[in-house]
BALOBA-1460 file (C-alpha; in Angstrom, 3 decimals):
// residues 263
<rec num="1" residu="m" x="52.303" y="18.094" z="24.056"/>
<rec num="2" residu="p" x="54.794" y="18.225" z="26.959"/>
<rec num="3" residu="e" x="54.974" y="15.317" z="29.350"/>
<rec num="4" residu="s" x="53.622" y="16.144" z="32.800"/>
<rec num="5" residu="t" x="52.237" y="14.012" z="35.600"/>
<rec num="6" residu="v" x="50.741" y="16.997" z="37.432"/>
<rec num="7" residu="g" x="46.987" y="16.520" z="37.584"/>
<rec num="8" residu="m" x="47.197" y="13.036" z="36.121"/>
<rec num="9" residu="g" x="46.948" y="9.654" z="37.853"/>
<rec num="10" residu="q" x="44.373" y="7.349" z="39.326"/>
<rec num="11" residu="q" x="42.431" y="8.961" z="42.164"/>
<rec num="12" residu="g" x="39.924" y="7.054" z="44.277"/>
<rec num="13" residu="r" x="36.316" y="8.115" z="44.620"/>
<rec num="14" residu="a" x="36.774" y="8.983" z="48.318"/>
<rec num="15" residu="e" x="39.625" y="11.358" z="47.516"/>
<rec num="16" residu="r" x="37.711" y="12.985" z="44.683"/>
<rec num="17" residu="e" x="34.707" y="13.473" z="46.923"/>
<rec num="18" residu="r" x="36.932" y="15.082" z="49.543"/>
<rec num="19" residu="f" x="37.783" y="17.844" z="47.067"/>
<rec num="20" residu="e" x="34.239" y="18.112" z="45.706"/>
<rec num="21" residu="n" x="32.702" y="18.387" z="49.176"/>
<rec num="22" residu="e" x="35.130" y="21.118" z="50.150"/>
<rec num="23" residu="v" x="34.227" y="23.060" z="47.017"/>
<rec num="24" residu="r" x="30.568" y="22.848" z="48.005"/>
<rec num="25" residu="r" x="31.393" y="24.020" z="51.531"/>
<rec num="26" residu="i" x="33.306" y="27.057" z="50.252"/>
<rec num="27" residu="v" x="30.707" y="27.928" z="47.617"/>
<rec num="28" residu="e" x="27.845" y="27.718" z="50.107"/>
<rec num="29" residu="a" x="29.722" y="29.860" z="52.635"/>
<rec num="30" residu="g" x="30.609" y="32.390" z="49.941"/>
<rec num="31" residu="n" x="27.018" y="32.646" z="48.760"/>
<rec num="32" residu="a" x="25.789" y="33.101" z="52.318"/>
<rec num="33" residu="a" x="28.341" y="35.868" z="52.906"/>
<rec num="34" residu="g" x="27.635" y="37.573" z="49.570"/>
<rec num="35" residu="v" x="31.199" y="37.080" z="48.371"/>
<rec num="36" residu="t" x="31.782" y="36.717" z="44.628"/>
<rec num="37" residu="l" x="33.820" y="33.540" z="44.157"/>
<rec num="38" residu="r" x="33.635" y="31.474" z="40.994"/>
<rec num="39" residu="l" x="35.292" y="28.104" z="40.543"/>
<rec num="40" residu="l" x="37.871" y="27.428" z="37.839"/>
<rec num="41" residu="g" x="40.360" y="24.629" z="37.169"/>
<rec num="42" residu="s" x="39.669" y="20.889" z="37.093"/>
<rec num="43" residu="l" x="36.824" y="21.019" z="39.603"/>
<rec num="44" residu="a" x="35.007" y="23.713" z="37.629"/>
<rec num="45" residu="f" x="34.935" y="21.440" z="34.596"/>
<rec num="46" residu="q" x="33.649" y="18.620" z="36.790"/>
<rec num="47" residu="f" x="30.865" y="20.744" z="38.293"/>
<rec num="48" residu="h" x="29.802" y="22.256" z="34.973"/>
<rec num="49" residu="c" x="29.886" y="19.038" z="32.947"/>
<rec num="50" residu="p" x="27.465" y="16.685" z="34.730"/>
<rec num="51" residu="a" x="26.946" y="14.466" z="31.663"/>
<rec num="52" residu="f" x="30.626" y="14.078" z="30.762"/>
<rec num="53" residu="g" x="32.339" y="14.675" z="34.091"/>
<rec num="54" residu="f" x="32.922" y="10.938" z="34.390"/>
<rec num="55" residu="l" x="35.626" y="11.276" z="31.727"/>
<rec num="56" residu="q" x="38.028" y="12.882" z="34.201"/>
<rec num="57" residu="e" x="38.099" y="9.799" z="36.380"/>
<rec num="58" residu="k" x="37.980" y="7.427" z="33.404"/>
<rec num="59" residu="m" x="40.893" y="9.150" z="31.675"/>
<rec num="60" residu="g" x="43.043" y="9.551" z="34.805"/>
<rec num="61" residu="r" x="42.522" y="13.276" z="35.387"/>
<rec num="62" residu="a" x="43.122" y="13.935" z="39.113"/>
<rec num="63" residu="y" x="42.301" y="16.881" z="41.363"/>
<rec num="64" residu="t" x="45.301" y="18.634" z="42.938"/>
<rec num="65" residu="d" x="43.909" y="21.863" z="44.389"/>
<rec num="66" residu="i" x="40.911" y="24.194" z="44.396"/>
<rec num="67" residu="d" x="40.914" y="27.401" z="42.325"/>
<rec num="68" residu="f" x="38.579" y="30.382" z="42.434"/>
<rec num="69" residu="a" x="38.213" y="33.666" z="40.579"/>
<rec num="70" residu="g" x="37.279" y="36.808" z="42.477"/>
<rec num="71" residu="y" x="37.287" y="40.593" z="42.397"/>
<rec num="72" residu="g" x="40.090" y="42.559" z="44.043"/>
<rec num="73" residu="r" x="37.604" y="44.870" z="45.747"/>
<rec num="74" residu="e" x="36.337" y="41.853" z="47.710"/>
<rec num="75" residu="a" x="39.773" y="40.577" z="48.771"/>
<rec num="76" residu="k" x="39.207" y="41.582" z="52.397"/>
<rec num="77" residu="n" x="35.904" y="39.712" z="52.480"/>
<rec num="78" residu="v" x="37.457" y="36.658" z="50.826"/>
<rec num="79" residu="r" x="40.207" y="36.663" z="53.446"/>
<rec num="80" residu="a" x="37.641" y="36.764" z="56.252"/>
<rec num="81" residu="l" x="35.562" y="34.038" z="54.611"/>
<rec num="82" residu="m" x="38.518" y="31.684" z="54.244"/>
<rec num="83" residu="a" x="39.720" y="32.334" z="57.778"/>
<rec num="84" residu="g" x="36.263" y="31.433" z="59.055"/>
<rec num="85" residu="l" x="36.524" y="28.143" z="57.166"/>
<rec num="86" residu="g" x="39.811" y="27.291" z="58.845"/>
<rec num="87" residu="y" x="42.260" y="28.477" z="56.183"/>
<rec num="88" residu="s" x="45.385" y="30.581" z="56.681"/>
<rec num="89" residu="e" x="46.732" y="32.864" z="53.962"/>
<rec num="90" residu="d" x="50.213" y="32.753" z="52.476"/>
<rec num="91" residu="k" x="50.825" y="36.506" z="52.668"/>
<rec num="92" residu="e" x="53.968" y="36.324" z="50.538"/>
<rec num="93" residu="v" x="51.940" y="35.288" z="47.489"/>
<rec num="94" residu="w" x="49.626" y="38.270" z="47.964"/>
<rec num="95" residu="v" x="52.596" y="40.662" z="48.162"/>
<rec num="96" residu="v" x="54.581" y="39.179" z="45.265"/>
<rec num="97" residu="s" x="51.506" y="39.121" z="43.004"/>
<rec num="98" residu="e" x="50.680" y="42.733" z="43.971"/>
<rec num="99" residu="g" x="47.232" y="41.672" z="45.106"/>
<rec num="100" residu="g" x="46.513" y="39.617" z="42.013"/>
<rec num="101" residu="r" x="46.527" y="36.221" z="43.694"/>
<rec num="102" residu="a" x="46.014" y="34.696" z="47.114"/>
<rec num="103" residu="i" x="46.750" y="31.191" z="48.414"/>
<rec num="104" residu="f" x="44.972" y="29.807" z="51.454"/>
<rec num="105" residu="n" x="46.089" y="26.618" z="53.215"/>
<rec num="106" residu="h" x="44.069" y="24.311" z="55.458"/>
<rec num="107" residu="t" x="46.564" y="22.225" z="57.420"/>
<rec num="108" residu="s" x="44.207" y="19.664" z="58.895"/>
<rec num="109" residu="l" x="42.403" y="19.074" z="55.589"/>
<rec num="110" residu="d" x="45.672" y="19.054" z="53.647"/>
<rec num="111" residu="l" x="44.133" y="21.325" z="51.005"/>
<rec num="112" residu="h" x="45.032" y="24.660" z="49.511"/>
<rec num="113" residu="v" x="42.912" y="27.148" z="47.644"/>
<rec num="114" residu="d" x="44.077" y="29.631" z="45.003"/>
<rec num="115" residu="v" x="42.087" y="32.809" z="44.413"/>
<rec num="116" residu="f" x="42.842" y="34.791" z="41.254"/>
<rec num="117" residu="y" x="41.680" y="38.385" z="41.467"/>
<rec num="118" residu="e" x="40.471" y="40.280" z="38.387"/>
<rec num="119" residu="k" x="42.136" y="37.996" z="35.834"/>
<rec num="120" residu="l" x="44.004" y="34.833" z="35.027"/>
<rec num="121" residu="d" x="47.511" y="35.945" z="34.107"/>
<rec num="122" residu="f" x="49.720" y="33.150" z="32.849"/>
<rec num="123" residu="c" x="50.712" y="32.731" z="29.184"/>
<rec num="124" residu="h" x="48.038" y="35.310" z="28.313"/>
<rec num="125" residu="v" x="45.653" y="37.481" z="30.318"/>
<rec num="126" residu="i" x="42.025" y="36.384" z="30.649"/>
<rec num="127" residu="p" x="40.135" y="39.178" z="32.466"/>
<rec num="128" residu="w" x="37.140" y="38.659" z="34.767"/>
<rec num="129" residu="a" x="35.811" y="42.248" z="34.842"/>
<rec num="130" residu="g" x="32.016" y="42.189" z="34.659"/>
<rec num="131" residu="r" x="32.007" y="38.480" z="33.874"/>
<rec num="132" residu="l" x="31.781" y="36.607" z="37.181"/>
<rec num="133" residu="e" x="28.118" y="37.507" z="37.583"/>
<rec num="134" residu="q" x="27.275" y="35.684" z="34.341"/>
<rec num="135" residu="d" x="27.505" y="32.181" z="35.789"/>
<rec num="136" residu="s" x="27.686" y="30.213" z="39.039"/>
<rec num="137" residu="p" x="29.308" y="28.353" z="40.724"/>
<rec num="138" residu="t" x="32.006" y="28.460" z="38.019"/>
<rec num="139" residu="i" x="33.422" y="31.171" z="35.818"/>
<rec num="140" residu="p" x="31.500" y="31.430" z="32.506"/>
<rec num="141" residu="l" x="32.057" y="28.664" z="29.967"/>
<rec num="142" residu="a" x="33.855" y="31.016" z="27.571"/>
<rec num="143" residu="e" x="36.433" y="31.756" z="30.239"/>
<rec num="144" residu="l" x="36.677" y="28.049" z="31.115"/>
<rec num="145" residu="l" x="37.598" y="27.353" z="27.497"/>
<rec num="146" residu="l" x="40.095" y="30.218" z="27.395"/>
<rec num="147" residu="e" x="41.597" y="29.121" z="30.726"/>
<rec num="148" residu="k" x="42.853" y="26.014" z="28.940"/>
<rec num="149" residu="m" x="43.407" y="27.414" z="25.462"/>
<rec num="150" residu="q" x="45.767" y="30.158" z="26.708"/>
<rec num="151" residu="i" x="48.336" y="27.591" z="27.908"/>
<rec num="152" residu="v" x="51.163" y="27.400" z="25.382"/>
<rec num="153" residu="q" x="52.686" y="24.219" z="26.843"/>
<rec num="154" residu="i" x="49.340" y="22.472" z="27.095"/>
<rec num="155" residu="n" x="49.280" y="19.205" z="29.065"/>
<rec num="156" residu="e" x="47.055" y="16.145" z="28.916"/>
<rec num="157" residu="k" x="44.951" y="17.278" z="31.872"/>
<rec num="158" residu="d" x="44.063" y="20.459" z="29.978"/>
<rec num="159" residu="v" x="43.101" y="18.498" z="26.874"/>
<rec num="160" residu="i" x="40.827" y="16.185" z="28.890"/>
<rec num="161" residu="d" x="39.052" y="19.113" z="30.564"/>
<rec num="162" residu="t" x="38.541" y="20.795" z="27.188"/>
<rec num="163" residu="i" x="37.168" y="17.619" z="25.616"/>
<rec num="164" residu="m" x="34.599" y="17.382" z="28.419"/>
<rec num="165" residu="l" x="33.588" y="21.004" z="27.961"/>
<rec num="166" residu="l" x="33.165" y="20.693" z="24.191"/>
<rec num="167" residu="l" x="31.139" y="17.489" z="24.515"/>
<rec num="168" residu="e" x="28.859" y="18.956" z="27.187"/>
<rec num="169" residu="h" x="28.034" y="22.422" z="25.875"/>
<rec num="170" residu="p" x="27.034" y="23.953" z="22.538"/>
<rec num="171" residu="l" x="28.764" y="26.943" z="20.977"/>
<rec num="172" residu="g" x="26.790" y="30.166" z="20.783"/>
<rec num="173" residu="e" x="26.723" y="33.862" z="21.617"/>
<rec num="174" residu="s" x="25.312" y="33.775" z="25.147"/>
<rec num="175" residu="d" x="26.472" y="32.458" z="28.520"/>
<rec num="176" residu="r" x="23.448" y="30.347" z="29.452"/>
<rec num="177" residu="e" x="24.845" y="26.785" z="29.450"/>
<rec num="178" residu="t" x="26.579" y="27.835" z="26.239"/>
<rec num="179" residu="i" x="30.210" y="28.488" z="25.327"/>
<rec num="180" residu="n" x="29.979" y="32.164" z="24.426"/>
<rec num="181" residu="m" x="32.124" y="32.284" z="21.304"/>
<rec num="182" residu="k" x="31.367" y="35.963" z="20.859"/>
<rec num="183" residu="r" x="33.356" y="36.557" z="24.057"/>
<rec num="184" residu="v" x="36.123" y="34.144" z="23.044"/>
<rec num="185" residu="a" x="36.420" y="35.658" z="19.570"/>
<rec num="186" residu="k" x="36.485" y="39.202" z="20.964"/>
<rec num="187" residu="l" x="39.463" y="38.510" z="23.215"/>
<rec num="188" residu="c" x="41.272" y="36.600" z="20.475"/>
<rec num="189" residu="s" x="40.614" y="39.462" z="18.022"/>
<rec num="190" residu="e" x="42.175" y="41.993" z="20.368"/>
<rec num="191" residu="e" x="45.406" y="40.075" z="20.987"/>
<rec num="192" residu="w" x="47.181" y="38.215" z="18.194"/>
<rec num="193" residu="g" x="49.168" y="36.177" z="20.711"/>
<rec num="194" residu="l" x="46.033" y="34.806" z="22.359"/>
<rec num="195" residu="w" x="44.587" y="34.038" z="18.919"/>
<rec num="196" residu="r" x="47.786" y="32.201" z="17.978"/>
<rec num="197" residu="t" x="47.814" y="30.097" z="21.141"/>
<rec num="198" residu="a" x="44.070" y="29.413" z="21.266"/>
<rec num="199" residu="t" x="43.761" y="28.279" z="17.650"/>
<rec num="200" residu="m" x="46.916" y="26.175" z="17.989"/>
<rec num="201" residu="n" x="45.516" y="24.446" z="21.058"/>
<rec num="202" residu="l" x="42.060" y="23.900" z="19.605"/>
<rec num="203" residu="n" x="43.686" y="22.029" z="16.739"/>
<rec num="204" residu="k" x="45.728" y="20.000" z="19.240"/>
<rec num="205" residu="v" x="42.567" y="19.055" z="21.132"/>
<rec num="206" residu="r" x="40.954" y="17.838" z="17.900"/>
<rec num="207" residu="q" x="44.012" y="15.784" z="16.973"/>
<rec num="208" residu="l" x="44.532" y="14.277" z="20.428"/>
<rec num="209" residu="a" x="40.853" y="13.496" z="21.010"/>
<rec num="210" residu="a" x="40.937" y="11.224" z="17.958"/>
<rec num="211" residu="g" x="43.474" y="8.996" z="19.708"/>
<rec num="212" residu="y" x="41.709" y="8.416" z="23.030"/>
<rec num="213" residu="p" x="40.340" y="4.865" z="23.351"/>
<rec num="214" residu="q" x="38.075" y="6.070" z="26.179"/>
<rec num="215" residu="l" x="36.054" y="8.120" z="23.669"/>
<rec num="216" residu="s" x="33.501" y="6.645" z="21.284"/>
<rec num="217" residu="d" x="33.711" y="7.366" z="17.555"/>
<rec num="218" residu="k" x="30.733" y="9.708" z="17.909"/>
<rec num="219" residu="q" x="32.397" y="11.611" z="20.749"/>
<rec num="220" residu="k" x="35.572" y="12.009" z="18.700"/>
<rec num="221" residu="t" x="33.525" y="13.342" z="15.790"/>
<rec num="222" residu="d" x="31.580" y="15.674" z="18.084"/>
<rec num="223" residu="v" x="34.820" y="17.134" z="19.477"/>
<rec num="224" residu="a" x="36.135" y="17.701" z="15.941"/>
<rec num="225" residu="v" x="32.918" y="19.460" z="14.906"/>
<rec num="226" residu="q" x="33.011" y="21.672" z="18.005"/>
<rec num="227" residu="v" x="36.654" y="22.591" z="17.403"/>
<rec num="228" residu="e" x="35.947" y="23.482" z="13.781"/>
<rec num="229" residu="g" x="33.021" y="25.622" z="14.883"/>
<rec num="230" residu="a" x="35.057" y="27.392" z="17.558"/>
<rec num="231" residu="i" x="37.867" y="28.210" z="15.136"/>
<rec num="232" residu="a" x="35.333" y="29.457" z="12.568"/>
<rec num="233" residu="h" x="33.862" y="31.848" z="15.150"/>
<rec num="234" residu="i" x="37.318" y="33.129" z="16.071"/>
<rec num="235" residu="e" x="38.439" y="33.607" z="12.474"/>
<rec num="236" residu="a" x="35.226" y="35.369" z="11.433"/>
<rec num="237" residu="a" x="35.485" y="38.094" z="14.076"/>
<rec num="238" residu="p" x="36.889" y="41.469" z="12.926"/>
<rec num="239" residu="k" x="40.490" y="41.942" z="14.040"/>
<rec num="240" residu="s" x="41.847" y="45.085" z="15.698"/>
<rec num="241" residu="m" x="44.571" y="47.233" z="14.118"/>
<rec num="242" residu="a" x="46.973" y="46.105" z="16.866"/>
<rec num="243" residu="w" x="46.144" y="42.472" z="16.028"/>
<rec num="244" residu="r" x="46.843" y="42.980" z="12.328"/>
<rec num="245" residu="m" x="50.121" y="44.748" z="12.995"/>
<rec num="246" residu="r" x="51.283" y="42.000" z="15.365"/>
<rec num="247" residu="a" x="50.205" y="39.337" z="12.867"/>
<rec num="248" residu="r" x="52.764" y="40.698" z="10.391"/>
<rec num="249" residu="v" x="55.526" y="39.824" z="12.849"/>
<rec num="250" residu="g" x="54.111" y="36.350" z="13.474"/>
<rec num="251" residu="d" x="56.148" y="33.690" z="15.238"/>
<rec num="252" residu="r" x="59.440" y="35.501" z="14.706"/>
<rec num="253" residu="v" x="58.890" y="37.157" z="18.098"/>
<rec num="254" residu="k" x="57.629" y="35.243" z="21.137"/>
<rec num="255" residu="w" x="53.935" y="35.935" z="21.610"/>
<rec num="256" residu="y" x="53.402" y="34.615" z="25.151"/>
<rec num="257" residu="k" x="54.769" y="34.700" z="28.674"/>
<rec num="258" residu="d" x="56.606" y="31.687" z="30.070"/>
<rec num="259" residu="v" x="55.125" y="29.939" z="33.099"/>
<rec num="260" residu="d" x="56.311" y="26.859" z="34.966"/>
<rec num="261" residu="e" x="52.933" y="25.204" z="35.444"/>
<rec num="262" residu="v" x="49.327" y="26.232" z="34.976"/>
<rec num="263" residu="s" x="46.930" y="24.351" z="37.234"/>
């Protein structure tokens, strides 16, 4: 696991609440305006893991920014919403990403918000189409898991978030407070590269969780059981012809896109 201090470090309760309160303000304003915005990133794991959210603070997982998923067709409404909340948009990001991403800055609050339209596109693509309506205020739990498992150079912050998620929620085939492994397995069965990265990272999470003194023996065992179950779901799903053909090539050809940092 690469060394990175981004998203790691002690963070006081007042500072954490500053981020959490701003998330609530944006979510409430978005709901009132009928804008589809769903939280992802560190704060999404915090909001969707009420029983195990304390592990972020205990294990030194800090907030650095606020991330949302949205639909491109609502970009104009998102822009108006954020402007009304005192944010200004970095137009260069919108242009360079060809409308796939927007960054909004709030100078007086010293905060910035990322909005990813239609998909998360870093090491692998995780699409949102038809999915954002399945949960609130965060993206669905399946996509939360894949958000972390698609990162080839996974960092400690990503492992901590994943541990929380696996401890908090059961595996299943629906989205109701459940990690929808049918969805995860489907995406991994369509792209060999995503399968390769996701299964690699799930095994890393199991191995690293065993070494955390902040976790009880039962929690370490529970993470291992969840990882084994997740991998079993992924492996059992029928694989596409494209997947099988790419699997023959294996690691001889790079299976992912390089990124500098995934928040």
